[in-house]
N, C-alpha and C positions, 0 to 999 in steps of 0.2 A: 543563547541556545535554549529552545524549549524542550521539555521532557515529555515524551509520549510513551504509551504502552499499547500492546495489542490485547484486546479483551480475551481473557482465558476462559475456556469452556469447562475446565476441570472442576468437578464438584457441582456442575449444574449452572445454568445461566443466572438464577437469582443470587446464588452465592458469589458468582463472579461480579455481578452488578453491584452487590453490596461492597465488595472489595474496591471497586472503582470509586464509590462514594467515600471510602476511607482514604484512598490514595489522593483524592482531590484535596483532602485536608492537609496532606503532606506536600502539596505543591505540584501535583501532576497537571500538566497543561492540556493534554489531549489524549483521548483514548480512541484507538482504531478498532472497528468492528468488521470482521471478515464475514463472508457469506459462503463462498465455494458452492457445495451442494448439500448444505445442512439446512438449518432454519433460515428463513429470509431475514436479512439484517435490518431492514427498516423497522420491523416490529420491535426488535431488540433495542435499536437506537432510540425509538420513541420512549421505551421504558426507561432507558438511561437518562433521557432528557428530563423526565419527571422526577427521577431519583437524585439528580445532581443540580448544582446551582452555578458553578463556575467553569468546570472542566469542559473543554471543547470536545465535540463528538465527530469522528470521521468514519466514512465508509471506506473500507480497504479490503476488497473493492466491490462495487456493483458491476457485474459483467455487462458489457455493452451490447451483447446479443440477446439478453433475456427480457428487455423492456424497451418500449418505444422511447425516443428522446423526450417527448413531452411528458410521459409518465415519470421518467427519471427527474425531469425538471419539477414536476408537481410533488414528487416524493421529497426531493431536496428542500423545496420551499416549505413543505409541511413540517419536516423535522427542524428546519431552521426556525419556524414559528414557534414550535413547541419548546425549543431550547433558548428562545430569545436571542437568536443570532449566533449560535455556537456551532453551527454545522459546517463540515468540510465534505465535499463530494469527491470521493475517490472512484475513478473509473479504470477499467482494464479489459483487455480482450480475453482474459483467461486462456484456455487452450482448446484445440479441437476435440480432445478426449472428453472434456466436460460439456462443451457447447453442443457438439454433435451427438455425443453419447447420452447425456442426461437430459438435454433440452431439445434435441432433435432439430437444431437450427444449423444451416450450412455455415461453416467458418470461412467467410469470404470478406474481402476488402477490409481488414482490420484497421488500416491506417485511415482510409476515407471515412469509415464508420465512426472512428474516434473523433476525428476533426469535426465532422458534421454534427455529431451528438453534442459536442462542446458548443458549437455555434448555436444550435437550436435551444439548448438550455439557457444560454445567456440572453437570447432574444426573448424567450418565454418570461424570464424573470424581469427583464427591462420593461415589458408591457408598453412599448412605444407605439406599437401598431398591431393590428390583427396578424397572427403568425402566418408568415409565408416564407417558404424556403425551397430552393431549387438546387438539389445536390445530386451527386452520382449514386448515392444510396437512398437518401430520403427526399421526397418531394411533398411539400405541404402547401395547400390541400392536395389530396391525391388527385391526379389527372383523371378526367372523365373516362378515358379508355382503359383505366385500371380499376374502375369501380362503378358506382351508380351514377356518377356525375353530380351528386348532391353535396359533395364536400364543401365546407365553408370555412374561410379563414376566421379564427377565433382568438381571443385573448384569454389567458388564465383568469378565472373569476376572482380568486383571492388576490390580494395585494401582498406580494412577498415582503417579509421583514426587511430584506436587503435586496437591492436591484442586481447585485452580483455576489454570488456565493463562491468561495474559493474552490477551484477544481484541481484535483490532483490526478495524475495518470501513472499507473503502474506499467512500466515499460522496460524492456530488456534489449531488444534488437536495436541496431544502430539507427535505422530509419524511424522507428517508433520513439526512441530517445530524442532524436532530433525534432520530431513533431512535438514531443512534450516540452522541450526547451523553447519551442516557438510559440505555443498557444496556451499552455497550462499555467496555473499558479504555482503548482508544486509537482514534485516527482517522487514516486515510490519505487526505488530499485530493490532488487534482491541480490543476495550474495555480494554485498558492497564491501570491498576491501579498501580501506582508506589509502593505504600505502601505494596502491596501483590504480586508484580511481581515475587519475588523469590519463593513464595509458589505455585503460579499458573504455572509458566514457568520454574523454576530453574532446575528441574530434567531433563526435555526434552532438554533444552539448553546444560546442562552439558554432557548429553549422546551424542548429536551430536558433541559437541566440542571435545570430546575424539577421534573422527575419522577425525577431520578437518585437512586439509593440511595447515601447517604453512605458506606456500607461499600466502595463501589467506589473511592473516592478521586477526585482530580481527573482529568479526561480528559487523556490524553497525546496529543500531536500530532507526526507526523513529516512534514516538508516540507523542500525545499531545491532544489538544482540542480547543474549542472556547476560544478566547482571548479578554478580555475587561479589561481596566485598569482605575480605579477610584473608587469612592464611590457612594452609593445611589442606588435607585431602578432601574435605567436604566442599571447599570452594572449587578445587580442580575437578571434582565430580560434576559440578554444575556445568563447567565448560565442556566436559566430556559428553554430557547428556545431549549436547547439540549435534553430536556426530550423526545420530539417526535422522535428524531433520535435514541436515545437509545431504546425507545419502539419499533420502527420499526425493529431494528436489533435483539433485545432480543426476541421480540414477533412475528415478521412477516417474518423474513428472513429465511424461511425454514418451514418444517412441524413439527408437534408434534413428538418428539423423533429424529428429524433430523435437528436440528438447531445448527450450530457450535457456534454461538454467544451466544445463551442461555447457552450452556455448559460452555463457558468461564465465564459467570456471576455466574454460580453455583460454579465453581472452585474458583472464587474470593471471595466466602463467601456470596453470595446473592441468595441462592437456593430458599428460600420461595418467595422472590420478583420476581425472574425469572419465577417461575411457574405461579404466579398470572398475571404477565405482558403478558405472552404467552396466557394464557386462555382468558384474556380480549381481546387481539389483534385479535386472531383468531376467536373470537365471533363477531368481528366487532365493539368493543367498544374501538376505538383507543385513544380517549381522556382520558378515564378511565385508559387505559394501561399506558399512559404517566404519569398520576398522581400517578401511583403505583411505578414509578422509585424512589428508595430511595434517599433522599437528600444527603446522604454521598457518594453514587456512583456518583451522578451528580457533586458534588464538586471535587471529586478525579479525574475526567476525563475532567476537564475544567481548564482554567487559568483566572479566573474572580475575580477582587477585587483590592484593593489598590496596588500601585507599590511594596511595601514591601512584601505583600502577594504573588503576582505573582512571585517575586524573590524566595520565599520559594518553590513555586510549581515547578519552573524551576530547583531548586536544587534537589528536590525530584525525578524528571525525570532523572536528571544526575546521581544521586546515584543508580538509577535502571538500569543504563547502556544505556540510550538513548543518541545517538550521533547526531541525527537530530530531533530537536524539531519541531513538526508539529503544526501550529497554524492557526486558522481561525479568522483573526482580524475583530472585529466589533467596529467601532468608536462610541464614546458616546459624545454627546454635539458637540463642535466645533473641535473634533479630526478628523484626517484623517487616513486612513488605513496605509499609509506610516509612520505616526508618531508612530503607535503601533509597526510596524516592527523595526523601529529605536530604540525604547525603549527596546523591548524584546531582540534585538541584543546586546544592552549594558548590560542588566541584565544577559544575558547568558555568557558574557565575551568573 
């Protein structure tokens, strides 16, 4: 099992990047870089590529509506070249609030767009022929009746370091998870509860796997949570800190009836709590929404406790199919973040 973390923006990017370089020395395998609607992530990932030597760098995620497929492919090839083949391309549909509200792009055909973007990226990197694609969302070159008629099939000028870069998809809905299991190298779920992962995701994963090209190899999965090792109230406070994040996603990331994270919580067995959290959050009662997060859900989505307990949680994630344990290390007492990475690396074997 590989150990990964999400780049933290607390204290500023340069400070966070310096910490990644330190965690690299402790055995960190991969750092994920988010974008959302903050700074663009490729700029940050290029900086990380120059600052590090071994740790892999992943986009988690590049929204599929904000760039053309060929620009995504060019960006991935560029970061892969800067990092000497250490890049992972994470893609996701984001949500209509961000895509239509911040980017002004219609949130349409997320499944077809995801599939076609993956196809086009792989064709671009392979450079086997000038790029030509006829899909329901993307047509390359653009047909004459949709433009000037001067479009020409081209190859990427640069020669990518690798003809195939690992592609991960952040997906939650059953159809999107099935698509991920069919065509992606890796899967980025949210609110992943190992104990009920099979009940929540099993049928969708099996459906997609039935159509998967064996050449892709087994689907990789990254999931985890806050990491604190030790005993006492400080460690439990780290776990409790995750309440606000869960409340944000379950309650506030989307509208009533259109919140993918809320739907996952329902499928995981927390329907009553999910409804209460959403009602409170959307009414502006964010602290009450956080308090309504069930203790069991909080415990199952974090790794906080004595070393033996954390080892049990790592084993639970492994049994659920997680290949890349994602941790947010929070030192307690005189610990350092790098100490936690070293410990969890040892516990994960």
